[in-house]
C-alpha positions as a printed NumPy array, in Angstrom:
array([[181.76 ,  59.482, 112.287],
       [178.173,  60.397, 113.054],
       [177.447,  56.937, 114.448],
       [180.097,  57.483, 117.122],
       [178.706,  60.927, 117.912],
       [175.273,  59.377, 118.376],
       [176.695,  56.809, 120.789],
       [178.621,  59.47 , 122.702],
       [175.656,  61.861, 122.88 ],
       [173.266,  59.082, 123.976],
       [170.243,  61.317, 123.309],
       [167.176,  60.696, 125.445],
       [164.256,  60.265, 123.067],
       [161.9  ,  58.489, 125.466],
       [159.993,  59.591, 128.537],
       [159.483,  57.576, 131.7  ],
       [157.013,  59.095, 134.137],
       [157.669,  62.449, 132.507],
       [161.461,  62.206, 132.774],
       [163.62 ,  62.013, 129.605],
       [165.407,  58.678, 129.385],
       [167.206,  56.469, 126.895],
       [165.984,  52.952, 126.191],
       [168.488,  52.536, 123.419],
       [170.099,  49.259, 122.503],
       [173.797,  48.661, 123.103],
       [176.477,  50.682, 121.249],
       [177.857,  47.564, 119.555],
       [174.366,  46.774, 118.267],
       [174.017,  50.264, 116.804],
       [177.421,  49.888, 115.14 ],
       [176.529,  46.525, 113.616],
       [173.172,  47.848, 112.441],
       [174.964,  50.713, 110.717],
       [177.432,  48.303, 109.092],
       [174.723,  46.319, 107.268],
       [172.843,  49.344, 105.933],
       [173.591,  51.078, 102.638],
       [172.25 ,  54.319, 101.153],
       [168.97 ,  53.962,  99.3  ],
       [167.829,  50.826, 101.111],
       [164.11 ,  50.588, 101.838],
       [163.921,  50.044, 105.595],
       [161.24 ,  49.86 , 108.272],
       [161.184,  49.659, 112.034],
       [158.498,  49.351, 114.644],
       [159.474,  51.513, 117.583],
       [161.506,  54.699, 117.622],
       [164.784,  55.78 , 119.165],
       [168.505,  55.86 , 118.532],
       [168.178,  53.09 , 115.965],
       [165.979,  55.457, 113.95 ],
       [168.868,  57.909, 113.811],
       [171.175,  55.109, 112.617],
       [168.909,  54.496, 109.62 ],
       [169.029,  58.204, 108.83 ],
       [172.821,  58.33 , 109.171],
       [173.083,  55.376, 106.778],
       [170.974,  57.22 , 104.206],
       [168.203,  54.657, 103.872],
       [164.639,  55.433, 102.853],
       [163.234,  54.733, 106.272],
       [159.74 ,  54.173, 107.651],
       [159.36 ,  54.431, 111.418],
       [156.116,  53.353, 113.091],
       [155.531,  54.695, 116.591],
       [152.387,  55.722, 118.484],
       [154.299,  58.476, 120.321],
       [154.508,  61.787, 118.409],
       [156.864,  63.203, 121.039],
       [159.485,  60.546, 120.309],
       [159.257,  61.281, 116.611],
       [159.7  ,  65.02 , 117.142],
       [162.726,  64.541, 119.383],
       [164.34 ,  62.247, 116.796],
       [163.607,  64.76 , 114.026],
       [165.19 ,  67.554, 116.042],
       [168.326,  65.544, 116.793],
       [168.706,  64.495, 113.148],
       [168.398,  68.15 , 112.133],
       [171.152,  69.048, 114.6  ],
       [173.365,  66.448, 112.917],
       [172.589,  67.978, 109.532],
       [170.959,  64.804, 108.23 ],
       [168.572,  64.738, 105.314],
       [164.891,  64.293, 106.048],
       [164.816,  60.66 , 104.976],
       [162.611,  59.295, 107.768],
       [158.897,  58.819, 107.153],
       [157.083,  58.642, 110.484],
       [153.756,  56.884, 110.877],
       [152.309,  58.007, 114.202],
       [150.222,  54.998, 115.046],
       [150.444,  51.674, 116.81 ],
       [152.046,  49.087, 114.534],
       [149.222,  46.589, 115.098],
       [146.933,  49.129, 113.423],
       [149.265,  50.644, 110.817],
       [150.765,  47.43 , 109.449],
       [147.535,  45.475, 108.778],
       [146.041,  48.498, 107.019],
       [149.193,  48.824, 104.93 ],
       [148.833,  52.488, 104.016],
       [152.142,  54.302, 103.428],
       [154.049,  51.044, 103.999],
       [156.607,  50.288, 101.233],
       [155.7  ,  47.25 ,  99.157],
       [159.299,  45.965,  99.169],
       [161.728,  46.226, 102.048],
       [165.436,  45.5  , 102.369],
       [165.564,  45.598, 106.152],
       [163.015,  45.3  , 108.979],
       [163.696,  46.013, 112.643],
       [161.101,  44.75 , 115.122],
       [161.492,  46.829, 118.267],
       [158.071,  48.267, 119.013],
       [155.622,  46.982, 121.611],
       [157.089,  43.947, 123.358],
       [153.935,  42.535, 124.933],
       [152.605,  39.347, 123.361],
       [151.602,  39.06 , 120.525],
       [152.879,  42.438, 119.239],
       [156.273,  41.203, 117.936],
       [154.569,  38.384, 116.021],
       [152.045,  40.802, 114.517],
       [154.901,  43.06 , 113.389],
       [156.633,  40.084, 111.766],
       [153.476,  38.712, 110.159],
       [152.631,  41.966, 108.392],
       [156.172,  42.704, 107.188],
       [157.473,  39.26 , 106.199],
       [155.906,  39.3  , 102.709],
       [157.226,  42.796, 102.049],
       [160.789,  41.877, 103.018],
       [162.675,  40.805,  99.914],
       [164.557,  37.527,  99.637],
       [168.061,  38.278, 100.865],
       [166.739,  41.029, 103.116],
       [167.475,  41.219, 106.823],
       [165.037,  40.94 , 109.709],
       [166.238,  42.127, 113.107],
       [164.472,  41.208, 116.354],
       [165.407,  43.291, 119.382],
       [165.114,  42.115, 123.001],
       [164.694,  38.545, 121.759],
       [165.558,  37.113, 125.181],
       [162.276,  38.44 , 126.575],
       [159.726,  35.559, 126.693],
       [157.078,  37.442, 124.699],
       [159.658,  38.083, 121.953],
       [161.585,  34.837, 122.287],
       [158.769,  32.832, 120.722],
       [159.332,  34.725, 117.457],
       [163.087,  34.178, 117.668],
       [162.605,  30.448, 118.294],
       [160.281,  30.156, 115.297],
       [162.677,  31.971, 112.959],
       [165.641,  29.97 , 114.214],
       [163.896,  26.676, 113.456],
       [162.564,  27.526, 109.993],
       [164.75 ,  26.746, 106.97 ],
       [163.841,  29.96 , 105.157],
       [165.609,  32.058, 107.803],
       [169.333,  32.139, 108.539],
       [170.6  ,  33.56 , 111.805],
       [173.557,  35.693, 110.735],
       [174.397,  37.552, 113.931],
       [173.484,  38.043, 117.569],
       [174.671,  41.268, 119.16 ],
       [173.788,  41.364, 122.841],
       [169.954,  41.37 , 122.922],
       [169.394,  41.722, 119.178],
       [169.214,  38.94 , 116.587],
       [169.712,  39.434, 112.848],
       [168.198,  36.965, 110.363],
       [168.539,  36.768, 106.583],
       [165.49 ,  35.754, 104.564],
       [166.64 ,  32.949, 102.255],
       [163.388,  32.399, 100.369],
       [159.7  ,  33.172, 100.592],
       [158.02 ,  31.302, 103.454],
       [155.543,  28.629, 102.49 ],
       [151.896,  29.054, 103.349],
       [151.532,  26.465, 106.077],
       [147.976,  25.708, 107.122],
       [148.749,  22.622, 109.176],
       [150.797,  22.64 , 112.365],
       [152.998,  19.806, 111.099],
       [154.563,  22.165, 108.553],
       [156.281,  24.238, 111.244],
       [159.557,  22.753, 112.416],
       [159.028,  24.247, 115.868],
       [156.189,  21.71 , 116.281],
       [158.298,  18.671, 115.45 ],
       [158.457,  17.585, 119.098],
       [154.684,  17.743, 119.49 ],
       [153.007,  14.333, 119.304],
       [149.254,  14.325, 119.614],
       [148.428,  15.702, 123.029],
       [152.026,  15.504, 124.277],
       [154.963,  17.842, 123.841],
       [158.243,  15.949, 123.931],
       [160.845,  18.295, 125.377],
       [164.592,  17.763, 125.428],
       [164.33 ,  17.363, 129.183],
       [161.683,  14.654, 129.011],
       [163.627,  12.789, 126.322],
       [166.804,  12.942, 128.403],
       [164.876,  11.806, 131.471],
       [163.42 ,   8.845, 129.561],
       [166.864,   7.912, 128.22 ],
       [168.404,   7.963, 131.695],
       [165.518,   5.901, 133.077],
       [166.004,   3.25 , 130.372],
       [169.746,   3.233, 130.984],
       [169.277,   2.73 , 134.726],
       [166.849,  -0.128, 134.095],
       [169.328,  -1.805, 131.756],
       [172.096,  -1.513, 134.345],
       [169.835,  -2.914, 137.057],
       [168.864,  -5.866, 134.864],
       [172.522,  -6.525, 134.125],
       [173.395,  -6.465, 137.822],
       [170.52 ,  -8.81 , 138.662],
       [171.646, -11.265, 136.004],
       [175.188, -11.272, 137.308]])
């Protein structure tokens, strides 16, 4: 299978200080990604790399947004070596520019992979400008979600009822969109804010600490009475 050849080849599409390198996700993540894709799907990713080849192998109509033309050319060359059809549409631009403008972005998407710039708030921008295009029942994948600047997006999606976490593979989370998100103007509409009370944020730690304090006081009162 071509997916296994990709994993074995481990092509180096990125450059670090002028040296070719691979910043690819884990093999099991690439395999799972391939398993949920079907030919003809409308797919989009921010970032470029081995995952881009997976979309091509799966035969999706894929849009890849990357500011690095060199990465795109190296992916094109490798796909040509595999004999794959030219089913990747590259947008050579930063996603925080390309997505808000919306040009050449499909109006409806079956799958979105957020794996571009990881600095805050880039992952949230990528989500914000693709969420309305992703169809109900579509899949949103967030790579490197354990990184603090990405984790905030993961935590939001995990808390909201319109998203279902269907799989975590190493550093990548896969969510299914269950229905269109509501337009929430007030902070109380976001479940991630449910522990916020006025000017205080009630964390699990502070609640546990308060519970233990009350318990100790009750025990002390009981001992004093006896």
